[in-house]
C-alpha positions as CSV (number, residue, x, y, z in Angstrom):
1,M,202.5,140.4,184.0
2,N,203.7,143.1,181.7
3,E,205.4,146.0,183.5
4,Q,204.9,148.2,180.5
5,D,201.1,147.8,180.4
6,P,199.5,150.4,182.8
7,L,196.2,148.6,182.7
8,A,197.7,145.5,184.2
9,Q,198.6,147.5,187.3
10,L,195.0,148.5,188.0
11,R,193.1,146.7,190.7
12,D,189.4,145.8,190.7
13,I,186.9,148.3,192.1
14,H,186.5,147.9,195.9
15,L,183.3,149.2,197.4
16,P,183.7,150.9,200.8
17,D,182.8,148.9,203.9
18,M,179.1,149.3,204.8
19,G,178.8,151.2,208.1
20,G,176.5,149.2,210.4
21,I,173.2,150.4,211.6
22,W,174.8,151.8,214.7
23,P,175.1,154.7,215.5
24,P,172.1,156.0,213.6
25,A,172.1,159.2,211.6
26,P,171.2,162.4,213.4
27,G,167.8,162.4,211.7
28,W,166.9,159.1,213.4
29,W,167.9,160.5,216.8
30,L,165.7,163.5,216.2
31,L,162.8,161.3,215.2
32,A,163.2,159.2,218.3
33,M,163.2,162.2,220.5
34,L,160.1,163.6,218.9
35,C,158.3,160.3,219.3
36,A,159.4,160.1,223.0
37,V,158.1,163.6,223.6
38,G,154.9,162.9,221.8
39,L,154.4,159.7,223.8
40,V,155.0,161.5,227.1
41,A,152.6,164.3,226.1
42,A,149.9,161.8,225.2
43,V,150.2,160.0,228.5
44,I,150.0,163.2,230.4
45,L,147.0,164.4,228.5
46,W,145.3,161.0,228.9
47,R,145.9,161.0,232.7
48,R,144.6,164.5,233.1
49,Q,141.5,163.6,231.1
50,R,141.0,160.5,233.3
51,R,141.4,162.5,236.4
52,H,139.0,165.2,235.1
53,T,136.3,162.7,234.3
54,A,136.7,160.4,237.3
55,W,133.6,161.8,239.0
56,R,131.5,160.8,236.0
57,R,132.7,157.2,236.2
58,E,132.1,157.2,239.9
59,A,128.6,158.5,239.4
60,R,127.8,155.8,236.9
61,R,129.3,153.2,239.2
62,L,127.2,154.4,242.2
63,M,124.1,154.5,240.0
64,A,124.6,150.9,238.9
65,D,125.1,150.0,242.6
66,L,121.9,151.7,243.6
67,E,120.1,150.0,240.7
68,A,121.3,146.6,241.8
69,R,120.0,147.1,245.4
70,A,116.9,149.1,244.6
71,S,114.5,149.0,247.6
72,K,111.6,151.0,248.9
73,T,113.4,152.4,252.0
74,P,114.1,156.0,253.0
75,D,117.8,155.2,253.2
76,W,117.9,154.1,249.5
77,F,116.0,157.2,248.4
78,S,118.4,159.3,250.5
79,E,121.4,157.7,248.8
80,L,119.8,158.4,245.4
81,N,119.2,162.0,246.2
82,A,122.7,162.4,247.6
83,L,124.1,161.0,244.3
84,L,122.0,163.4,242.3
85,K,123.1,166.3,244.4
86,R,126.8,165.4,244.0
87,V,126.4,165.3,240.3
88,A,124.4,168.5,240.3
89,R,127.2,170.2,242.3
90,R,129.7,169.2,239.7
91,S,127.6,170.0,236.6
92,H,125.9,173.2,237.9
93,P,128.3,174.7,240.5
94,G,126.9,178.3,240.2
95,Q,123.4,177.3,241.3
96,N,124.5,175.8,244.6
97,P,122.3,172.7,244.3
98,Q,123.8,170.9,247.4
99,A,121.9,173.4,249.6
100,M,118.5,172.8,248.0
101,S,115.8,170.7,249.5
102,G,112.1,170.1,249.1
103,E,110.3,172.0,246.4
104,Q,113.4,173.9,245.4
105,W,115.3,170.6,244.8
106,I,112.3,169.2,242.8
107,A,112.2,172.4,240.7
108,F,115.9,172.2,240.0
109,L,115.7,168.5,239.0
110,L,112.8,169.2,236.6
111,A,114.5,172.3,235.2
112,T,117.7,170.5,234.4
113,A,116.0,167.3,233.2
114,P,116.4,166.6,229.4
115,S,112.7,166.3,228.4
116,N,109.1,165.4,229.5
117,R,109.3,167.4,232.7
118,I,105.5,167.5,233.2
119,A,105.2,163.7,233.2
120,S,108.2,163.4,235.5
121,R,106.9,165.8,238.2
122,P,105.0,163.2,240.2
123,V,107.9,160.7,240.1
124,V,110.4,163.4,241.2
125,E,108.1,164.7,244.0
126,A,107.6,161.2,245.3
127,M,111.4,160.4,245.0
128,V,112.4,163.5,247.0
129,I,109.6,163.2,249.6
130,S,110.3,159.5,250.1
131,T,113.6,160.4,251.7
132,W,111.8,161.7,254.8
133,Q,108.9,159.2,254.9
134,P,109.1,156.2,257.1
135,N,107.1,154.2,254.5
136,P,108.1,155.7,251.1
137,T,105.4,155.9,248.5
138,A,107.7,156.3,245.5
139,N,108.4,153.4,243.1
140,P,112.2,152.8,243.1
141,H,112.2,151.7,239.5
142,Q,110.5,154.8,238.3
143,A,112.8,156.9,240.4
144,L,115.8,155.0,238.9
145,D,114.5,155.6,235.4
146,F,114.2,159.3,236.0
147,A,117.6,159.5,237.8
148,T,119.3,157.6,235.0
149,L,117.8,159.9,232.4
150,W,118.8,162.9,234.4
151,L,122.3,161.7,235.1
152,E,123.1,160.9,231.5
153,A,121.9,164.4,230.5
154,Q,124.3,165.9,233.1
155,L,127.3,163.7,232.3
């Protein structure tokens, strides 16, 4: 090696050591915090929505249960009317449908039915009256058809 040659005294270029992936840069911490807050907010909103619509799922479940055990008994028609009144109380709270009975309840059901109210009148009358008759005259399947149509319009 020549002491007089200044180029001989230079060393090769050394790159700095790579810093590992930990700890992350502040931007990554901020992004992680935003994602965590967003996830918590989404879960809270989802749970609130589920709680708010629980009565709709319960009404559909009860309707399916009534459909599975359809019978021509006053108790069955009473359960069907009770389900319709619970849904009416939630979907029309200002009209106080839980206190209605007889002709007033029939008129309410027909007024809030989606369509074809004239053709539905005999079915609705028979469905409501069959609650108090020892031998109901209403056809449970026709009553279920109307009730399902009415429920879906309210839900």
